N, C-alpha and C positions, 0 to 999 in steps of 0.2 A: 520622199522616195528614196529609197535605199538602192544602191547599184550593186548588183551581184558581182562576186569577184571573177566570174567566167565571163561578164560583158565589161568591155572596155569603156572608159568614161568618155571617150570620144564618139563611140556609137550613141551613147545616151543623148549627147547634145546635137547630133547630127540625123538624128531618127526622122524620117519623113513627117510623121504626125506632128513634130514640133513646128513651132513658127519660125519664120527666118528672120535674121537680124534685122534686114531693112524693114520688115512690117513692125518690129519692135519699135523702132526711130523714126517711123514716118510721122511727119508733123503734118496737122490738118492745114490745109490752104484757107487762112483765116480771112484774106480778101474776098475770097469765092463764097465762104460761109457767110460772110456780113452781107454780100450782096443777095444771097438765097434768103437770109432772115429779113432783110431789109427793115434794120433797126439800128438805133446808135448805141455805141459800146456801153451806155449806161443802161439801157434796157436790156442789152444782151446779158449784162453781169446780173441782172435781176432773174434773168430767165434761166441762167445755168447757176444761179445760187453762189456767186463769187462776188468779191469785192469789185468795185468799178476800175480801181487800178490794175487789178489782176486782169480783167477783160480788155483793159487798154493796153497792157503789156503783151497779152496775146496777138492783139491787131498790129503792134509796132514791131513784134518778132524779139522783143527783150526779154519775154517770159514764154515757157512752152506749157501747153496743157499737159496735165498727167492724169493718170488713173481713169476712173469712169467720164469725167470731163473730154477727156482725149478721145475716148472710144465713142462717145455721142457726137462730138464733133466730126470725126472720121465718117460716122456713120450718115449724118447730114450732108456731108461733102459728096458722098457717092451715091445717095439717095435724097436728091433736094425735095422731092414730093412730101418727105416726112416732115417737113417744116410746119406745114399747117396743123398736122395732128399733134406735133409736139407743142405748137403755141396753145393749144386748146386745152393742155393739162394744166 
């Protein structure tokens, strides 16, 4: 997306329709998600299509979920009722 010369760079990054910095770096609460899903980390790894060591790292806090996995985890954290629907996929 090009920025027009009449529009400042600052206004581009502070536009109200952009997401905030805190929402970009929000980490899912993995303990809460593990409780919601009620499954061991190995099963959680299969569920999210990641390696067991990565899922374990998420739970220990040594690794952070990124990309679509992060979005899905945040969605589960905020809407626990989705867990059963996602398990059935």
